C-alpha positions as CSV (number, residue, x, y, z in Angstrom):
1,X,-21.8,48.6,234.8
2,X,-20.7,51.4,232.9
3,X,-16.9,49.9,233.7
4,X,-17.5,45.9,233.0
5,X,-19.0,47.9,229.6
6,X,-15.6,49.9,229.2
7,X,-13.5,46.7,229.9
8,X,-15.6,44.9,227.5
9,X,-15.5,47.1,224.9
10,X,-11.5,47.7,225.0
11,X,-11.1,43.9,224.9
12,X,-13.3,43.4,222.7
13,X,-10.8,45.7,220.4
14,X,-7.9,44.5,221.1
15,X,-8.7,41.2,220.1
16,X,-10.5,42.2,216.8
17,X,-7.2,44.3,216.2
18,X,-5.2,41.0,216.6
19,X,-7.4,39.2,214.3
20,X,-6.2,41.1,211.3
21,X,-4.1,39.2,208.0
22,X,-1.5,41.1,206.6
23,X,-3.2,43.0,204.3
24,X,-6.1,44.3,206.0
25,X,-3.1,45.3,209.1
26,X,-1.0,47.2,206.2
27,X,-3.5,48.8,204.3
28,X,-5.2,49.7,207.9
29,X,-1.3,51.1,209.3
30,X,-2.2,54.0,206.1
31,X,1.4,54.0,204.7
32,X,1.5,51.3,202.2
33,X,-1.2,52.3,200.0
34,X,0.9,51.6,196.4
35,X,1.8,48.0,198.2
36,X,-2.1,47.8,198.6
37,X,-2.7,48.6,194.5
38,X,0.4,46.3,193.5
39,X,-0.7,43.2,195.5
40,X,-4.9,43.9,194.2
41,X,-2.6,43.9,190.6
42,X,-1.4,41.2,190.7
43,X,-3.9,39.3,192.0
44,X,-2.3,38.4,195.5
45,X,-4.4,40.0,197.7
46,X,-5.9,36.2,198.7
47,X,-2.6,34.8,198.6
48,X,-1.9,37.2,201.6
49,X,-5.1,36.5,203.3
50,X,-4.6,33.4,203.2
51,X,-4.0,30.9,206.1
52,X,0.3,31.7,206.2
53,X,2.2,32.0,207.9
54,X,4.2,34.5,206.0
55,X,7.0,37.2,206.5
56,X,6.5,40.6,204.9
57,X,9.2,43.2,203.9
58,X,7.0,45.9,203.0
59,X,7.8,48.5,201.3
60,X,6.0,52.0,202.1
61,X,4.5,54.7,200.0
62,X,7.8,56.8,200.3
63,X,9.9,53.4,199.7
64,X,7.6,53.0,195.9
65,X,8.1,56.6,195.5
66,X,11.7,56.5,194.4
67,X,11.1,53.7,191.8
68,X,10.9,56.2,188.7
69,X,7.1,56.2,188.0
70,X,7.5,55.5,184.1
71,X,9.3,52.4,185.9
72,X,6.6,51.9,188.2
73,X,3.7,52.5,185.9
74,X,5.0,49.7,184.0
75,X,5.5,47.5,186.6
76,X,1.8,47.9,187.8
77,X,0.5,46.7,184.3
78,X,3.1,43.9,183.7
79,X,0.8,41.1,185.8
80,X,3.9,38.5,185.8
81,X,6.8,40.8,186.8
82,X,4.9,42.6,189.5
83,X,3.9,39.1,190.6
84,X,7.4,38.2,190.5
85,X,8.5,41.5,192.5
86,X,5.6,41.3,195.5
87,X,6.9,37.6,196.3
88,X,10.3,38.5,196.2
89,X,9.2,40.6,199.4
90,X,7.5,37.3,201.2
91,X,9.3,34.6,203.0
92,X,7.3,31.3,203.8
93,X,7.4,31.8,207.6
94,X,6.9,33.9,210.7
95,X,10.1,35.6,211.5
96,X,10.2,38.4,214.3
97,X,12.5,40.5,214.9
98,X,14.7,38.6,217.3
99,X,15.4,35.5,215.6
100,X,16.6,37.2,212.1
101,X,20.3,35.9,211.4
102,X,22.1,37.3,208.1
103,X,23.0,35.5,204.9
104,X,20.3,34.1,202.3
105,X,16.5,33.7,202.9
106,X,14.5,31.7,200.4
107,X,11.2,33.7,199.5
108,X,8.4,32.8,197.6
109,X,9.1,34.3,194.6
110,X,12.0,31.7,194.5
111,X,15.1,33.6,194.2
112,X,16.9,34.3,198.0
113,X,16.9,37.9,199.5
114,X,20.8,38.9,201.1
115,X,19.6,39.6,205.4
116,X,22.5,41.8,206.8
117,X,22.6,42.2,210.8
118,X,26.1,45.1,211.0
119,X,24.8,48.3,211.4
120,X,21.1,47.6,211.6
121,X,19.0,45.3,209.6
122,X,19.2,45.5,205.7
123,X,17.1,43.3,203.4
124,X,19.4,43.3,200.1
125,X,19.9,47.1,199.6
126,X,16.6,48.2,201.4
127,X,16.6,49.1,205.2
128,X,14.3,47.5,207.9
129,X,12.9,50.5,209.4
130,X,9.7,49.1,211.6
131,X,10.0,45.8,212.7
132,X,7.6,43.2,214.2
133,X,3.5,44.2,213.3
134,X,1.8,41.7,214.1
135,X,-1.4,39.7,211.7
136,X,-3.1,36.5,212.7
137,X,-1.5,35.1,209.3
138,X,2.0,36.7,209.8
139,X,4.7,39.1,210.4
140,X,5.2,42.4,208.4
141,X,8.5,44.3,208.7
142,X,8.7,47.2,207.0
143,X,11.2,48.6,204.7
144,X,12.5,52.2,202.9
145,X,13.4,50.6,198.9
146,X,12.1,48.4,197.0
147,X,13.9,45.0,196.4
148,X,14.4,43.7,193.1
149,X,14.4,40.3,192.0
150,X,18.2,39.3,190.4
């Protein structure tokens, strides 16, 4: 009985871990506090909790720390510009690392990101440092810098 209960608990835990959306997955990771704050300020939480699928190039807290504090504070107060920056980090569809190809990819914001694969994957000037964090409505790839739309 005890083994069955443990097995059921582990199976349930694995199932619930896979049932998190992009936002919940990022928050649970613990290194995307600034991104979560920005998503909330821009009113994009519900969008990224939606059906998707989405591919999100998610800057870590360290990536946001590279943005000068005055610039980041101003960005967080300008909802239109913040929305443009955040949606520039999102691509429609679920693109796993194995399927990434060099070239231009259209973002939800409307501009194109430049993806390069020479010497590691880059998105514009940001390095992809971790890939394929799967959520139930897409995938997160972690980047080391905030990318800005052109």
